[in-house]
NUBANU-816581 format. One line per field, with one value per residue (C-alpha): residue in three letters; z, y, x; residue number from 1. Coordinates in steps of 0.1 Angstrom, whole numbers, plus 5000, padded with zeros to 4 digits. Last residue first. Layout:
numar = c(ALA | ...)
c3 = c(Z | ...)
c2 = c(Y | ...)
c1 = c(X | ...)
kolza = c(NUM | ...)
This chain:
numar = c(UNK | UNK | UNK | UNK | UNK | UNK | UNK | UNK | UNK | UNK | UNK | UNK | UNK | UNK | UNK | UNK | UNK | UNK | UNK | UNK | UNK | UNK | UNK | UNK | UNK | UNK | UNK | UNK | UNK | UNK | UNK | UNK | UNK | UNK | UNK | UNK | UNK | UNK | UNK | UNK | UNK | UNK | UNK | UNK | UNK | UNK | UNK | UNK | UNK | UNK | UNK | UNK | UNK | UNK | UNK | UNK | UNK | UNK | UNK | UNK | UNK | UNK | UNK | UNK | UNK | UNK | UNK | UNK | UNK | UNK | UNK | UNK | UNK | UNK | UNK | UNK | UNK | UNK | UNK | UNK | UNK | UNK | UNK | UNK | UNK | UNK | UNK | UNK | UNK | UNK | UNK | UNK | UNK | UNK | UNK | UNK | UNK | UNK | UNK | UNK | UNK | UNK | UNK | UNK | UNK | UNK | UNK | UNK | UNK | UNK | UNK | UNK | UNK | UNK | UNK | UNK | UNK | UNK | UNK | UNK | UNK | UNK | UNK | UNK | UNK | UNK | UNK | UNK | UNK | UNK | UNK | UNK | UNK | UNK | UNK | UNK | UNK | UNK | UNK | UNK | UNK | UNK | UNK | UNK | UNK | UNK | UNK | UNK | UNK | UNK | UNK | UNK | UNK | UNK | UNK | UNK | UNK | UNK | UNK | UNK | UNK | UNK | UNK | UNK | UNK | UNK | UNK | UNK | UNK | UNK | UNK | UNK | UNK | UNK | UNK | UNK | UNK | UNK | UNK | UNK | UNK | UNK | UNK | UNK | UNK | UNK | UNK | UNK | UNK | UNK | UNK | UNK | UNK | UNK | UNK | UNK | UNK | UNK | UNK | UNK | UNK | UNK | UNK | UNK | UNK | UNK | UNK | UNK | UNK | UNK | UNK | UNK | UNK | UNK | UNK | UNK | UNK | UNK | UNK | UNK | UNK | UNK | UNK | UNK | UNK | UNK | UNK | UNK | UNK | UNK | UNK | UNK | UNK | UNK | UNK | UNK | UNK | UNK | UNK | UNK | UNK | UNK | UNK | UNK | UNK | UNK | UNK | UNK | UNK | UNK | UNK | UNK | UNK | UNK | UNK | UNK | UNK | UNK | UNK | UNK | UNK | UNK | UNK | UNK | UNK | UNK | UNK | UNK | UNK | UNK | UNK | UNK | UNK | UNK | UNK | UNK | UNK | UNK | UNK | UNK | UNK | UNK | UNK | UNK | UNK | UNK | UNK | UNK | UNK | UNK | UNK | UNK | UNK | UNK | UNK | UNK | UNK | UNK | UNK | UNK | UNK | UNK | UNK | UNK | UNK | UNK | UNK | UNK | UNK | UNK | UNK | UNK | UNK | UNK | UNK | UNK | UNK | UNK | UNK | UNK | UNK | UNK | UNK | UNK | UNK | UNK | UNK | UNK | UNK | UNK | UNK | UNK | UNK | UNK | UNK | UNK | UNK | UNK | UNK | UNK | UNK | UNK | UNK | UNK | UNK | UNK | UNK | UNK | UNK | UNK | UNK | UNK | UNK | UNK | UNK | UNK | UNK | UNK | UNK | UNK | UNK | UNK | UNK | UNK | UNK | UNK | UNK | UNK | UNK | UNK | UNK | UNK | UNK | UNK | UNK | UNK | UNK | UNK | UNK | UNK | UNK | UNK | UNK | UNK | UNK | UNK | UNK | UNK | UNK | UNK | UNK | UNK | UNK | UNK | UNK | UNK | UNK | UNK | UNK | UNK | UNK | UNK | UNK | UNK | UNK | UNK | UNK | UNK | UNK | UNK | UNK | UNK)
c3 = c(3243 | 3271 | 3299 | 3287 | 3286 | 3321 | 3335 | 3320 | 3336 | 3370 | 3369 | 3361 | 3390 | 3414 | 3403 | 3408 | 3443 | 3452 | 3440 | 3460 | 3492 | 3488 | 3485 | 3521 | 3543 | 3516 | 3510 | 3481 | 3475 | 3438 | 3410 | 3375 | 3348 | 3322 | 3296 | 3277 | 3242 | 3233 | 3206 | 3167 | 3161 | 3182 | 3199 | 3191 | 3212 | 3240 | 3259 | 3288 | 3266 | 3242 | 3232 | 3203 | 3198 | 3166 | 3164 | 3134 | 3103 | 3079 | 3069 | 3104 | 3129 | 3158 | 3195 | 3216 | 3251 | 3269 | 3296 | 3323 | 3338 | 3371 | 3381 | 3417 | 3424 | 3456 | 3487 | 3515 | 3552 | 3581 | 3614 | 3645 | 3680 | 3709 | 3723 | 3754 | 3789 | 3801 | 3828 | 3864 | 3875 | 3907 | 3934 | 3955 | 3990 | 4000 | 4033 | 4056 | 4086 | 4119 | 4147 | 4183 | 4211 | 4243 | 4264 | 4239 | 4205 | 4175 | 4145 | 4114 | 4086 | 4058 | 4024 | 4000 | 3991 | 4015 | 4001 | 3969 | 3987 | 4000 | 4013 | 4047 | 4058 | 4081 | 4100 | 4116 | 4138 | 4142 | 4176 | 4185 | 4220 | 4231 | 4209 | 4196 | 4183 | 4193 | 4168 | 4168 | 4159 | 4143 | 4122 | 4102 | 4084 | 4110 | 4136 | 4157 | 4157 | 4131 | 4142 | 4118 | 4099 | 4065 | 4077 | 4110 | 4128 | 4164 | 4186 | 4221 | 4225 | 4248 | 4268 | 4246 | 4209 | 4177 | 4154 | 4123 | 4101 | 4083 | 4060 | 4052 | 4023 | 4015 | 3980 | 3968 | 3948 | 3934 | 3953 | 3948 | 3977 | 3979 | 4011 | 4016 | 4044 | 4065 | 4092 | 4123 | 4150 | 4185 | 4208 | 4229 | 4264 | 4272 | 4300 | 4319 | 4341 | 4367 | 4377 | 4406 | 4409 | 4435 | 4434 | 4458 | 4467 | 4479 | 4449 | 4452 | 4430 | 4421 | 4389 | 4379 | 4352 | 4328 | 4316 | 4284 | 4264 | 4248 | 4213 | 4222 | 4223 | 4250 | 4245 | 4266 | 4289 | 4321 | 4342 | 4378 | 4402 | 4378 | 4349 | 4316 | 4295 | 4258 | 4244 | 4220 | 4211 | 4182 | 4192 | 4229 | 4257 | 4237 | 4257 | 4234 | 4234 | 4256 | 4265 | 4302 | 4293 | 4313 | 4340 | 4361 | 4398 | 4418 | 4454 | 4483 | 4501 | 4522 | 4510 | 4499 | 4466 | 4453 | 4418 | 4401 | 4367 | 4350 | 4320 | 4295 | 4275 | 4238 | 4244 | 4276 | 4308 | 4328 | 4359 | 4377 | 4408 | 4412 | 4442 | 4475 | 4494 | 4475 | 4488 | 4468 | 4489 | 4481 | 4501 | 4534 | 4543 | 4579 | 4586 | 4620 | 4630 | 4654 | 4684 | 4710 | 4746 | 4777 | 4807 | 4829 | 4862 | 4842 | 4831 | 4798 | 4769 | 4736 | 4718 | 4689 | 4663 | 4643 | 4626 | 4649 | 4638 | 4604 | 4619 | 4624 | 4629 | 4657 | 4672 | 4689 | 4709 | 4713 | 4739 | 4730 | 4755 | 4769 | 4780 | 4745 | 4760 | 4747 | 4745 | 4733 | 4718 | 4699 | 4731 | 4736 | 4773 | 4776 | 4804 | 4791 | 4815 | 4806 | 4812 | 4811 | 4781 | 4762 | 4778 | 4758 | 4748 | 4717 | 4692 | 4713 | 4716 | 4745 | 4751 | 4785 | 4796 | 4833 | 4854 | 4879 | 4858 | 4822 | 4814 | 4777 | 4755 | 4721 | 4707 | 4687 | 4668 | 4655 | 4630 | 4621 | 4590 | 4587 | 4572 | 4554 | 4572 | 4569 | 4596 | 4609 | 4630 | 4668 | 4683 | 4687 | 4717 | 4739 | 4773 | 4810 | 4830 | 4837 | 4849 | 4841 | 4804 | 4798 | 4787 | 4814 | 4840 | 4826 | 4827 | 4863 | 4873 | 4856 | 4874 | 4907 | 4900 | 4890 | 4922 | 4943 | 4927 | 4932 | 4968 | 4973 | 4956 | 4978 | 5010 | 5000)
c2 = c(5839 | 5817 | 5832 | 5868 | 5866 | 5851 | 5878 | 5905 | 5890 | 5886 | 5922 | 5933 | 5912 | 5927 | 5963 | 5955 | 5942 | 5972 | 5996 | 5977 | 5979 | 6017 | 6018 | 6006 | 5978 | 5954 | 5931 | 5908 | 5904 | 5911 | 5893 | 5909 | 5888 | 5895 | 5870 | 5866 | 5858 | 5853 | 5876 | 5872 | 5868 | 5898 | 5907 | 5878 | 5879 | 5853 | 5874 | 5876 | 5889 | 5868 | 5870 | 5847 | 5835 | 5824 | 5802 | 5808 | 5788 | 5816 | 5799 | 5797 | 5770 | 5771 | 5774 | 5783 | 5796 | 5810 | 5837 | 5844 | 5878 | 5890 | 5923 | 5927 | 5948 | 5969 | 5967 | 5990 | 5985 | 6009 | 5997 | 5994 | 6008 | 5985 | 5991 | 6014 | 5997 | 5999 | 5974 | 5988 | 5998 | 5982 | 6007 | 6000 | 5988 | 5983 | 5963 | 5969 | 5950 | 5963 | 5955 | 5964 | 5950 | 5930 | 5952 | 5947 | 5963 | 5954 | 5977 | 5970 | 5995 | 6006 | 6020 | 6036 | 6036 | 6051 | 6086 | 6074 | 6059 | 6024 | 6015 | 5999 | 5991 | 5960 | 5958 | 5924 | 5916 | 5878 | 5868 | 5841 | 5840 | 5817 | 5788 | 5784 | 5813 | 5848 | 5868 | 5906 | 5935 | 5970 | 5982 | 6013 | 6034 | 6035 | 6041 | 6023 | 6042 | 6044 | 6057 | 6083 | 6077 | 6077 | 6049 | 6031 | 6001 | 5989 | 5961 | 5962 | 5929 | 5900 | 5890 | 5873 | 5880 | 5864 | 5886 | 5877 | 5906 | 5910 | 5935 | 5931 | 5950 | 5968 | 5980 | 6016 | 6017 | 5983 | 5964 | 5955 | 5940 | 5938 | 5925 | 5895 | 5870 | 5896 | 5879 | 5899 | 5891 | 5906 | 5903 | 5872 | 5860 | 5823 | 5814 | 5781 | 5772 | 5746 | 5722 | 5699 | 5663 | 5638 | 5600 | 5588 | 5561 | 5543 | 5528 | 5554 | 5583 | 5618 | 5637 | 5670 | 5685 | 5712 | 5740 | 5760 | 5776 | 5752 | 5762 | 5798 | 5786 | 5771 | 5769 | 5737 | 5723 | 5706 | 5687 | 5678 | 5653 | 5624 | 5608 | 5626 | 5622 | 5623 | 5628 | 5652 | 5652 | 5670 | 5707 | 5698 | 5684 | 5692 | 5677 | 5663 | 5676 | 5663 | 5697 | 5693 | 5684 | 5655 | 5651 | 5619 | 5616 | 5584 | 5584 | 5571 | 5543 | 5561 | 5596 | 5628 | 5647 | 5674 | 5689 | 5710 | 5729 | 5740 | 5764 | 5773 | 5806 | 5810 | 5827 | 5846 | 5830 | 5833 | 5812 | 5794 | 5775 | 5752 | 5728 | 5731 | 5749 | 5732 | 5698 | 5673 | 5646 | 5609 | 5586 | 5574 | 5538 | 5528 | 5493 | 5479 | 5449 | 5422 | 5408 | 5381 | 5381 | 5359 | 5375 | 5353 | 5354 | 5359 | 5394 | 5384 | 5407 | 5418 | 5437 | 5462 | 5467 | 5499 | 5526 | 5550 | 5578 | 5579 | 5587 | 5565 | 5583 | 5559 | 5532 | 5502 | 5475 | 5442 | 5415 | 5382 | 5353 | 5357 | 5389 | 5405 | 5427 | 5463 | 5488 | 5524 | 5547 | 5580 | 5600 | 5595 | 5599 | 5564 | 5541 | 5529 | 5505 | 5473 | 5450 | 5472 | 5496 | 5517 | 5509 | 5527 | 5510 | 5532 | 5503 | 5479 | 5500 | 5479 | 5463 | 5446 | 5415 | 5406 | 5376 | 5365 | 5336 | 5340 | 5304 | 5312 | 5341 | 5357 | 5388 | 5416 | 5448 | 5472 | 5500 | 5532 | 5553 | 5586 | 5572 | 5540 | 5507 | 5476 | 5449 | 5421 | 5398 | 5395 | 5360 | 5332 | 5309 | 5326 | 5313 | 5314 | 5284 | 5256 | 5254 | 5278 | 5272 | 5262 | 5227 | 5222 | 5232 | 5208 | 5180 | 5189 | 5188 | 5155 | 5141 | 5152 | 5135 | 5103 | 5103 | 5109 | 5080 | 5056 | 5065 | 5057 | 5024 | 5014 | 5023 | 5000)
c1 = c(5263 | 5249 | 5269 | 5267 | 5229 | 5228 | 5250 | 5228 | 5197 | 5213 | 5224 | 5188 | 5175 | 5201 | 5191 | 5154 | 5161 | 5181 | 5154 | 5127 | 5148 | 5150 | 5113 | 5109 | 5095 | 5090 | 5060 | 5054 | 5017 | 5022 | 5040 | 5045 | 5060 | 5086 | 5096 | 5128 | 5139 | 5175 | 5189 | 5188 | 5151 | 5141 | 5108 | 5085 | 5054 | 5050 | 5024 | 5048 | 5076 | 5095 | 5131 | 5144 | 5179 | 5195 | 5225 | 5247 | 5253 | 5243 | 5212 | 5201 | 5208 | 5183 | 5189 | 5159 | 5169 | 5139 | 5146 | 5120 | 5123 | 5109 | 5093 | 5083 | 5052 | 5055 | 5032 | 5041 | 5045 | 5041 | 5059 | 5035 | 5039 | 5027 | 4992 | 4991 | 4984 | 5020 | 5033 | 5037 | 5071 | 5083 | 5093 | 5124 | 5129 | 5165 | 5171 | 5200 | 5214 | 5227 | 5252 | 5260 | 5281 | 5284 | 5261 | 5233 | 5225 | 5203 | 5195 | 5173 | 5180 | 5157 | 5169 | 5145 | 5108 | 5084 | 5085 | 5069 | 5039 | 5034 | 5000 | 5010 | 5045 | 5050 | 5083 | 5092 | 5122 | 5127 | 5143 | 5169 | 5183 | 5154 | 5165 | 5138 | 5117 | 5104 | 5085 | 5087 | 5065 | 5065 | 5035 | 5045 | 5019 | 4993 | 5020 | 5046 | 5078 | 5107 | 5141 | 5155 | 5189 | 5173 | 5150 | 5156 | 5141 | 5146 | 5160 | 5175 | 5193 | 5185 | 5216 | 5225 | 5220 | 5207 | 5186 | 5167 | 5155 | 5122 | 5105 | 5068 | 5051 | 5019 | 5007 | 5001 | 5033 | 5042 | 5069 | 5105 | 5126 | 5164 | 5180 | 5158 | 5166 | 5186 | 5207 | 5218 | 5243 | 5243 | 5273 | 5278 | 5269 | 5264 | 5239 | 5241 | 5211 | 5218 | 5190 | 5196 | 5185 | 5174 | 5169 | 5142 | 5147 | 5178 | 5197 | 5225 | 5212 | 5223 | 5212 | 5228 | 5206 | 5220 | 5198 | 5206 | 5234 | 5259 | 5248 | 5258 | 5294 | 5316 | 5353 | 5357 | 5330 | 5339 | 5313 | 5323 | 5306 | 5311 | 5294 | 5286 | 5255 | 5243 | 5278 | 5295 | 5332 | 5349 | 5347 | 5348 | 5326 | 5295 | 5266 | 5240 | 5204 | 5177 | 5163 | 5173 | 5208 | 5223 | 5249 | 5252 | 5263 | 5267 | 5256 | 5277 | 5259 | 5247 | 5242 | 5260 | 5261 | 5284 | 5275 | 5301 | 5300 | 5332 | 5332 | 5360 | 5355 | 5346 | 5313 | 5312 | 5299 | 5266 | 5259 | 5231 | 5244 | 5274 | 5276 | 5294 | 5267 | 5239 | 5249 | 5228 | 5212 | 5210 | 5188 | 5204 | 5208 | 5210 | 5223 | 5214 | 5236 | 5225 | 5243 | 5233 | 5244 | 5247 | 5262 | 5283 | 5266 | 5233 | 5223 | 5207 | 5219 | 5204 | 5232 | 5229 | 5256 | 5258 | 5237 | 5218 | 5242 | 5225 | 5192 | 5161 | 5128 | 5117 | 5138 | 5121 | 5138 | 5118 | 5118 | 5101 | 5096 | 5060 | 5044 | 5050 | 5077 | 5083 | 5111 | 5114 | 5141 | 5132 | 5133 | 5170 | 5176 | 5189 | 5176 | 5143 | 5126 | 5107 | 5137 | 5167 | 5169 | 5195 | 5228 | 5255 | 5288 | 5289 | 5295 | 5274 | 5243 | 5229 | 5194 | 5189 | 5170 | 5166 | 5169 | 5143 | 5131 | 5144 | 5140 | 5137 | 5147 | 5136 | 5154 | 5139 | 5150 | 5123 | 5127 | 5110 | 5118 | 5137 | 5168 | 5161 | 5164 | 5185 | 5182 | 5205 | 5184 | 5189 | 5192 | 5167 | 5158 | 5182 | 5191 | 5182 | 5193 | 5168 | 5131 | 5104 | 5107 | 5070 | 5080 | 5106 | 5081 | 5055 | 5081 | 5090 | 5053 | 5049 | 5079 | 5065 | 5032 | 5049 | 5069 | 5038 | 5020 | 5049 | 5051 | 5014 | 5018 | 5046 | 5028 | 5000)
kolza = c(412 | 411 | 410 | 409 | 408 | 407 | 406 | 405 | 404 | 403 | 402 | 401 | 400 | 399 | 398 | 397 | 396 | 395 | 394 | 393 | 392 | 391 | 390 | 389 | 388 | 387 | 386 | 385 | 384 | 383 | 382 | 381 | 380 | 379 | 378 | 377 | 376 | 375 | 374 | 373 | 372 | 371 | 370 | 369 | 368 | 367 | 366 | 365 | 364 | 363 | 362 | 361 | 360 | 359 | 358 | 357 | 356 | 355 | 354 | 353 | 352 | 351 | 350 | 349 | 348 | 347 | 346 | 345 | 344 | 343 | 342 | 341 | 340 | 339 | 338 | 337 | 336 | 335 | 334 | 333 | 332 | 331 | 330 | 329 | 328 | 327 | 326 | 325 | 324 | 323 | 322 | 321 | 320 | 319 | 318 | 317 | 316 | 315 | 314 | 313 | 312 | 311 | 310 | 309 | 308 | 307 | 306 | 305 | 304 | 303 | 302 | 301 | 300 | 299 | 298 | 297 | 296 | 295 | 294 | 293 | 292 | 291 | 290 | 289 | 288 | 287 | 286 | 285 | 284 | 283 | 282 | 281 | 280 | 279 | 278 | 277 | 276 | 275 | 274 | 273 | 272 | 271 | 270 | 269 | 268 | 267 | 266 | 265 | 264 | 263 | 262 | 261 | 260 | 259 | 258 | 257 | 256 | 255 | 254 | 253 | 252 | 251 | 250 | 249 | 248 | 247 | 246 | 245 | 244 | 243 | 242 | 241 | 240 | 239 | 238 | 237 | 236 | 235 | 234 | 233 | 232 | 231 | 230 | 229 | 228 | 227 | 226 | 225 | 224 | 223 | 222 | 221 | 220 | 219 | 218 | 217 | 216 | 215 | 214 | 213 | 212 | 211 | 210 | 209 | 208 | 207 | 206 | 205 | 204 | 203 | 202 | 201 | 200 | 199 | 198 | 197 | 196 | 195 | 194 | 193 | 192 | 191 | 190 | 189 | 188 | 187 | 186 | 185 | 184 | 183 | 182 | 181 | 180 | 179 | 178 | 177 | 176 | 175 | 174 | 173 | 172 | 171 | 170 | 169 | 168 | 167 | 166 | 165 | 164 | 163 | 162 | 161 | 160 | 159 | 158 | 157 | 156 | 155 | 154 | 153 | 152 | 151 | 150 | 149 | 148 | 147 | 146 | 145 | 144 | 143 | 142 | 141 | 140 | 139 | 138 | 137 | 136 | 135 | 134 | 133 | 132 | 131 | 130 | 129 | 128 | 127 | 126 | 125 | 124 | 123 | 122 | 121 | 120 | 119 | 118 | 117 | 116 | 115 | 114 | 113 | 112 | 111 | 110 | 109 | 108 | 107 | 106 | 105 | 104 | 103 | 102 | 101 | 100 | 99 | 98 | 97 | 96 | 95 | 94 | 93 | 92 | 91 | 90 | 89 | 88 | 87 | 86 | 85 | 84 | 83 | 82 | 81 | 80 | 79 | 78 | 77 | 76 | 75 | 74 | 73 | 72 | 71 | 70 | 69 | 68 | 67 | 66 | 65 | 64 | 63 | 62 | 61 | 60 | 59 | 58 | 57 | 56 | 55 | 54 | 53 | 52 | 51 | 50 | 49 | 48 | 47 | 46 | 45 | 44 | 43 | 42 | 41 | 40 | 39 | 38 | 37 | 36 | 35 | 34 | 33 | 32 | 31 | 30 | 29 | 28 | 27 | 26 | 25 | 24 | 23 | 22 | 21 | 20 | 19 | 18 | 17 | 16 | 15 | 14 | 13 | 12 | 11 | 10 | 9 | 8 | 7 | 6 | 5 | 4 | 3 | 2 | 1)
């Protein structure tokens, strides 16, 4: 009987011990899991946790290992940093909370159990910082003269260290030199050699390190140069009474003062003269326009478009002349005369007479015998032949007579 009772008590004791082992109330304190390494962006919140068992009357503390600073002990916050907090889930998990993480929060954090020989677990907190451009050490908007060398700087900070890329805001290529143009340039400094007006514009410095968001800075580069004028039409002819438009194309930076002159006098807006301008791309290019209404004689002559800025002055000239209207009178005519033309037809009839000589006979237009000894010829009158003067008729008659005489001589 006594033996059975003892066996029951032993079994009950073992069961109590087993339950104690299961719920961790028996044995030395230890870690079930350590502290995980965590990466967090600056400004965010982060939580570091460790899980322990058999804690009993021992305590858990959180320590910034790199700074040897005790942050919390059990449920109490020791540090004066208001961003630090601690929680316990009522079981085995102890958590350290850091709000609005800063770069200086980075480092190793220790979860420690205060046993005779302290038990610890370490975890690393990595704080990444989005890129930030340092305006104080970076270039701002600037103006340089055409032909000079220009250097633009863009300093960026972040964790990890950001990379810097340069691009043009308008998408055009960056002219590093006369023979080298690229779409983008890497590095904190952008160097441009012997800049021209084509290099004028906004340059974007873009910094990124894989931590969003990427940031950029806009730097406006202005290139100063004296005015230049191009005249599309230098000579213009117009009928009197009509209207006309004169144009000059000006390139200048800074923007030039533009005006029109005629005979040394500046022209002003009026009913006769309409003065305007048309801006184009690039911004330093402007078209000067002068509209002149109902041209009169005094409006013809030389006009001058003038442009000046602090770098210099230039002008262009346009000559406006009157176009003659076509005449409405009929064209003059040359009088003509009709003169009969006398021609001769010669008949060569060779007969042997009693004397052994050839005999020739001349006939007129009516085939009447004129002479039995000489060749016969025929005259005809042809009309509808036109000559411009009587002198010409005389020359023709003379030529015809000479031809007649030569033919007689030839056949005799």
